[in-house]
C-alpha positions in Angstrom: -4.7 276.8 4.9 -3.4 276.6 1.4 -5.9 277.3 -1.4 -6.0 274.8 -4.2 -6.4 276.7 -7.5 -8.3 275.0 -10.2 -9.0 275.7 -13.9 -11.9 278.1 -12.9 -9.5 280.1 -10.8 -7.0 280.3 -13.7 -9.8 281.4 -16.0 -11.0 284.2 -13.6 -7.4 285.4 -13.2 -7.0 285.7 -17.0 -10.3 287.6 -17.1 -9.2 290.1 -14.4 -5.8 290.5 -16.1 -7.5 291.5 -19.4 -10.1 293.8 -17.7 -10.3 296.9 -15.6 -10.4 294.7 -12.5 -13.9 295.4 -11.3 -14.7 292.8 -8.6 -17.4 290.3 -8.7 -17.1 289.6 -5.0 -17.7 285.8 -5.4 -15.9 282.9 -3.8 -13.5 282.5 -6.7 -12.1 286.0 -6.1 -12.0 285.4 -2.3 -9.8 282.3 -2.9 -7.6 284.1 -5.4 -7.1 287.0 -2.9 -6.3 284.5 -0.1 -3.8 282.7 -2.3 -2.0 286.0 -3.0 -2.9 286.0 -6.8 -5.0 289.2 -6.5 -4.7 292.5 -4.6 -7.4 295.0 -3.7 -6.8 298.6 -4.7 -8.9 301.7 -3.8 -9.1 305.0 -5.7 -9.6 308.4 -4.1 -13.4 307.9 -4.0 -13.0 304.6 -2.2 -14.0 302.5 -5.2 -12.4 299.0 -5.2 -10.6 297.3 -8.1 -8.5 294.2 -8.3 -5.0 293.9 -9.6 -3.1 290.7 -10.5 -0.1 290.4 -8.3 3.4 289.4 -9.4 2.6 285.8 -8.1 -0.6 285.9 -10.2 1.4 287.0 -13.3 3.8 284.1 -12.7 0.9 281.7 -12.5 -0.6 283.0 -15.7 2.8 282.6 -17.5 3.2 279.1 -16.2 -0.3 278.1 -17.3 0.3 279.6 -20.7 3.5 277.6 -21.2 1.8 274.4 -20.1 -1.1 274.9 -22.4 1.1 275.8 -25.3 3.1 272.6 -24.8 -0.1 270.6 -24.7 -1.3 272.2 -27.9 2.0 271.4 -29.6 1.9 267.8 -28.4 -1.8 267.5 -29.6 -1.0 269.0 -33.0 2.0 266.7 -33.4 -0.1 263.6 -32.7 -2.9 264.8 -35.0 -0.4 265.0 -37.8 1.0 261.5 -37.0 -2.5 260.0 -37.2 -3.4 262.0 -40.4 -0.3 260.8 -42.1 -0.9 257.2 -41.1 -4.4 257.4 -42.6 -2.9 258.8 -45.8 -0.4 255.9 -45.9 -3.4 253.5 -45.6 -4.8 255.0 -48.9 -7.3 257.4 -47.4 -8.4 261.0 -48.1 -7.9 262.9 -44.9 -9.3 266.1 -43.4 -8.2 268.0 -40.3 -10.2 270.6 -38.3 -13.6 269.9 -39.9 -16.8 271.2 -38.4 -19.6 268.8 -39.3 -23.3 268.8 -38.4 -24.5 265.4 -37.2 -28.0 264.1 -36.4 -28.4 262.6 -32.9 -31.4 260.5 -31.9 -34.4 259.5 -34.0 -37.9 260.7 -34.7 -39.2 263.5 -32.6 -36.2 263.2 -30.3 -33.7 263.9 -33.2 -31.5 267.0 -32.8 -28.4 268.4 -34.5 -25.0 268.6 -33.0 -21.7 270.0 -34.3 -18.8 267.5 -34.4 -15.2 268.6 -34.6 -13.2 265.5 -35.2 -9.4 265.9 -35.0 -9.0 263.7 -38.1 -11.7 262.5 -40.5 -10.9 260.2 -43.4 -12.5 258.1 -46.1 -11.0 255.4 -48.3 -9.8 256.5 -51.7 -12.2 254.6 -53.9 -14.8 255.0 -56.6 -17.2 252.6 -54.9 -19.5 254.2 -52.4 -19.9 251.1 -50.3 -16.1 251.0 -49.7 -15.7 254.5 -48.4 -15.6 253.5 -44.7 -15.5 256.9 -43.1 -13.5 257.0 -39.9 -13.3 259.7 -37.1 -10.2 260.0 -34.8 -10.3 262.0 -31.6 -6.8 262.7 -30.2 -6.1 263.2 -26.5 -2.8 264.0 -24.9 -4.0 265.1 -21.5 -6.1 263.0 -19.1 -8.1 266.0 -17.9 -9.2 266.7 -21.5 -10.0 263.1 -22.1 -12.2 262.8 -19.0 -14.0 266.1 -19.9 -14.6 264.7 -23.4 -16.0 261.4 -22.1 -18.6 263.2 -20.1 -20.2 264.6 -23.2 -22.1 261.6 -24.7 -23.7 263.9 -27.4 -20.2 264.6 -28.8 -19.4 260.9 -29.0 -22.8 260.2 -30.5 -22.1 262.9 -33.2 -18.8 261.2 -34.1 -20.6 257.8 -34.4 -23.3 259.3 -36.6 -20.7 260.6 -39.0 -18.5 257.5 -39.3 -18.4 253.8 -39.6 -15.6 253.7 -37.0 -14.7 256.0 -34.2 -11.3 255.9 -32.5 -9.7 257.6 -29.5 -6.0 258.1 -29.9 -4.4 258.5 -26.5 -0.9 259.5 -25.6 0.7 256.7 -23.7 0.0 256.7 -20.0 -3.0 259.0 -19.8 -5.7 256.3 -19.6 -6.4 252.6 -19.9 -8.3 251.2 -22.9 -11.2 250.0 -20.7 -11.9 253.6 -19.7 -13.0 254.3 -23.3 -16.6 253.4 -24.2 -16.8 250.1 -26.0 -18.4 251.6 -29.1 -15.0 253.3 -29.8 -11.6 251.9 -30.7 -8.5 252.8 -28.9 -5.0 253.5 -30.2 -2.0 254.3 -27.9 0.6 256.7 -29.1 4.1 256.0 -27.7 7.7 256.0 -28.7 7.1 252.8 -30.7 4.4 254.5 -32.8 0.6 254.1 -32.9 -0.5 250.7 -31.4 -4.1 249.4 -31.6 -5.1 248.6 -28.0 -8.7 247.8 -29.0 -10.2 247.7 -32.5 -13.1 250.0 -33.2 -16.4 248.2 -34.0 -17.3 248.6 -37.7 -20.8 249.7 -38.6 -22.4 250.1 -42.0 -22.7 253.8 -42.7 -23.9 255.6 -45.8 -22.6 259.2 -46.1 -25.4 261.8 -46.3 -25.7 264.5 -49.0 -25.0 267.1 -46.3 -21.8 265.4 -45.2 -20.7 265.1 -48.8 -21.2 268.9 -49.3 -19.3 269.7 -46.1 -16.4 267.6 -47.3 -16.6 269.1 -50.8 -16.3 272.6 -49.3 -13.3 271.7 -47.1 -9.8 271.1 -48.5 -8.4 267.7 -47.7 -4.9 267.4 -46.3 -2.2 267.5 -49.0 -0.3 264.2 -49.4 3.2 264.2 -47.9 6.1 263.7 -50.2 7.2 260.7 -48.0 3.9 259.1 -48.6 4.0 258.8 -52.4 4.0 255.1 -52.1 0.5 255.2 -50.4 -2.2 253.1 -52.0 -3.2 255.1 -55.1 -6.7 253.7 -55.7 -9.1 251.2 -54.2 -11.6 249.5 -56.4 -11.9 246.1 -54.8 -13.7 245.2 -51.6 -11.5 246.0 -48.5 -10.1 243.2 -46.4 -12.4 242.8 -43.4 -9.5 241.9 -41.2 -7.5 245.0 -42.0 -7.2 248.0 -39.6 -8.4 251.5 -40.3 
């Protein structure tokens, strides 16, 4: 019977490749041995170790290439979203690590949010800042894993007036995304709004201000010099993020 190797198998194979190969003797290793990814070796004293076979090395290399391609696709889409926010006249950050309060009263706790793109309007009026968080997904497995973590989504909502999921075309339907978040689809035609994000009034806390002050915003791109230079009037309620 063929053994179906999952992410946990790939992770254990990497661990054994990086280690001296001492066995754990659990079912993951049994399946990797049965699939021909590992081989048992014995020294002169009869002590057993595990060695990654040539087939296992090939699987590791294939997984590395696939993950590298996914990272490149993710970074490319993050850059597209960030540049679109800049063209909309916003100050943009990438790779932030922000503390967000979740819950209320005695049930309140802190969570760390890592939005792919975070932006505020370029304005001198606090009420017009409209902070927005974008989470970018290019693989369905990553999206489904993300959607299972309600606390992560709650952290994004606590830090922004709008939260968007930006999905590579074909990995999910808009209705699979929780209704409190907007959905954009990234395809060859560009970024298309599939469902607007609900807008909520949100005042940025002092702690959030300090985190943004310590982090460098994304430098404006030369091609974006025509971006809106300053906003001092109330934003159009019908306009997108």
